VOPA-159952 format. One record per residue (C-alpha): residue number from 0; residue in one letter; chain; x, y, z negated. Coordinates in steps of 0.2 Angstrom, whole numbers, plus 5000, padded with zeros to 4 digits. Layout:
N
num:residu:chaine:x:y:z
NUM:A:A:X:Y:Z
...
//
This chain:
190
num:residu:chaine:x:y:z
0:X:A:5639:5462:4479
1:X:A:5655:5461:4489
2:X:A:5665:5477:4492
3:X:A:5663:5476:4510
4:X:A:5644:5474:4509
5:X:A:5643:5488:4497
6:X:A:5653:5499:4508
7:X:A:5642:5495:4523
8:X:A:5627:5499:4512
9:X:A:5634:5516:4508
10:X:A:5637:5521:4526
11:X:A:5620:5515:4531
12:X:A:5612:5524:4517
13:X:A:5620:5541:4522
14:X:A:5614:5539:4540
15:X:A:5596:5534:4534
16:X:A:5596:5549:4523
17:X:A:5601:5561:4536
18:X:A:5590:5554:4549
19:X:A:5574:5551:4539
20:X:A:5574:5559:4522
21:X:A:5583:5575:4522
22:X:A:5569:5585:4531
23:X:A:5554:5574:4527
24:X:A:5544:5580:4512
25:X:A:5532:5565:4512
26:X:A:5547:5553:4510
27:X:A:5555:5565:4497
28:X:A:5538:5564:4487
29:X:A:5538:5545:4488
30:X:A:5556:5546:4480
31:X:A:5552:5558:4466
32:X:A:5535:5549:4462
33:X:A:5544:5532:4462
34:X:A:5558:5539:4451
35:X:A:5545:5546:4438
36:X:A:5532:5532:4438
37:X:A:5545:5519:4436
38:X:A:5554:5528:4423
39:X:A:5571:5527:4431
40:X:A:5584:5530:4418
41:X:A:5598:5535:4430
42:X:A:5603:5553:4428
43:X:A:5603:5559:4446
44:X:A:5602:5577:4451
45:X:A:5598:5576:4470
46:X:A:5585:5568:4481
47:X:A:5599:5560:4491
48:X:A:5607:5551:4475
49:X:A:5589:5546:4470
50:X:A:5586:5539:4487
51:X:A:5602:5529:4486
52:X:A:5598:5522:4469
53:X:A:5580:5517:4474
54:X:A:5586:5509:4490
55:X:A:5599:5499:4481
56:X:A:5589:5494:4465
57:X:A:5571:5495:4469
58:X:A:5566:5483:4484
59:X:A:5548:5489:4483
60:X:A:5554:5506:4488
61:X:A:5563:5499:4502
62:X:A:5547:5491:4508
63:X:A:5538:5509:4507
64:X:A:5553:5517:4516
65:X:A:5553:5504:4530
66:X:A:5535:5507:4533
67:X:A:5536:5526:4532
68:X:A:5550:5526:4546
69:X:A:5539:5513:4556
70:X:A:5554:5502:4560
71:X:A:5550:5483:4560
72:X:A:5566:5475:4567
73:X:A:5580:5486:4562
74:X:A:5598:5479:4559
75:X:A:5600:5487:4542
76:X:A:5584:5480:4535
77:X:A:5592:5463:4529
78:X:A:5605:5473:4518
79:X:A:5591:5480:4507
80:X:A:5574:5472:4511
81:X:A:5566:5455:4508
82:X:A:5550:5449:4516
83:X:A:5536:5451:4504
84:X:A:5522:5447:4516
85:X:A:5515:5464:4514
86:X:A:5507:5474:4528
87:X:A:5501:5491:4530
88:X:A:5492:5494:4546
89:X:A:5500:5508:4557
90:X:A:5484:5517:4559
91:X:A:5483:5520:4540
92:X:A:5487:5538:4535
93:X:A:5495:5538:4518
94:X:A:5500:5555:4510
95:X:A:5516:5557:4500
96:X:A:5519:5549:4483
97:X:A:5516:5531:4488
98:X:A:5521:5519:4474
99:X:A:5520:5500:4474
100:X:A:5525:5489:4459
101:X:A:5525:5472:4468
102:X:A:5521:5473:4486
103:X:A:5518:5454:4487
104:X:A:5503:5447:4497
105:X:A:5496:5464:4501
106:X:A:5486:5470:4516
107:X:A:5482:5489:4518
108:X:A:5470:5494:4532
109:X:A:5461:5511:4527
110:X:A:5456:5527:4536
111:X:A:5466:5537:4524
112:X:A:5474:5536:4507
113:X:A:5478:5552:4497
114:X:A:5493:5558:4487
115:X:A:5501:5548:4473
116:X:A:5493:5531:4478
117:X:A:5499:5517:4466
118:X:A:5496:5498:4469
119:X:A:5501:5481:4463
120:X:A:5502:5464:4471
121:X:A:5488:5454:4480
122:X:A:5479:5470:4486
123:X:A:5467:5469:4501
124:X:A:5460:5485:4508
125:X:A:5451:5482:4524
126:X:A:5436:5483:4536
127:X:A:5419:5476:4535
128:X:A:5413:5463:4547
129:X:A:5430:5464:4557
130:X:A:5425:5482:4562
131:X:A:5439:5495:4561
132:X:A:5426:5509:4561
133:X:A:5421:5503:4544
134:X:A:5437:5506:4534
135:X:A:5439:5514:4516
136:X:A:5444:5532:4513
137:X:A:5454:5533:4496
138:X:A:5457:5550:4487
139:X:A:5472:5557:4478
140:X:A:5479:5549:4462
141:X:A:5471:5532:4463
142:X:A:5479:5518:4453
143:X:A:5475:5500:4459
144:X:A:5478:5484:4448
145:X:A:5483:5467:4455
146:X:A:5472:5456:4464
147:X:A:5460:5469:4470
148:X:A:5449:5469:4485
149:X:A:5442:5486:4493
150:X:A:5431:5483:4508
151:X:A:5421:5493:4520
152:X:A:5416:5510:4525
153:X:A:5417:5517:4507
154:X:A:5425:5532:4498
155:X:A:5435:5531:4483
156:X:A:5436:5548:4474
157:X:A:5451:5557:4466
158:X:A:5459:5551:4450
159:X:A:5452:5534:4450
160:X:A:5459:5518:4441
161:X:A:5453:5501:4448
162:X:A:5456:5487:4436
163:X:A:5464:5471:4440
164:X:A:5453:5458:4449
165:X:A:5440:5470:4455
166:X:A:5430:5469:4471
167:X:A:5426:5487:4477
168:X:A:5412:5487:4490
169:X:A:5403:5504:4486
170:X:A:5408:5522:4484
171:X:A:5418:5526:4468
172:X:A:5416:5544:4461
173:X:A:5431:5554:4456
174:X:A:5438:5553:4438
175:X:A:5432:5535:4436
176:X:A:5439:5519:4429
177:X:A:5431:5504:4437
178:X:A:5432:5485:4435
179:X:A:5423:5469:4439
180:X:A:5416:5459:4453
181:X:A:5407:5469:4460
182:X:A:5417:5484:4453
183:X:A:5406:5496:4441
184:X:A:5411:5512:4433
185:X:A:5416:5507:4415
186:X:A:5422:5525:4410
187:X:A:5422:5542:4416
188:X:A:5437:5553:4413
189:X:A:5437:5571:4409
//
């Protein structure tokens, strides 16, 4: 990275932190959760330094941050962000701790998603029969594998793991591991 580009990034990051992160507990939770879940080895003691680190080295976090601040065509984006063809609908309410591993080919359209939601690539969450009244509600601490489809007016409870390639079309109780097409509970967690 050229010194000029690096210098510009540092200036922009300071401005972004002051404007969007400093007093925003939801984005701060996204930062700490991403840092912990991804096992970041950097020894950083402040939320500001962690934010800088994630913005520079974790493009999936840049995607989440961009969505959180609801800016689509902002100038600094090209410094940090690549287009992953990933869309989170503006009406989707997502609590803090949002974490994605690979935000490629993903569409998320839900009524609400709880805290500490983790997802991987090729995820589709959406309505049934093109009716936005029929959207999923997803609880806290839900971990979704790659190539998963979650469709319709269903509820996924808290502390749920959804295996890769699953198609979820009915309610999933809390403390469950599900997999398959259609997804079925394969294990209940204590």
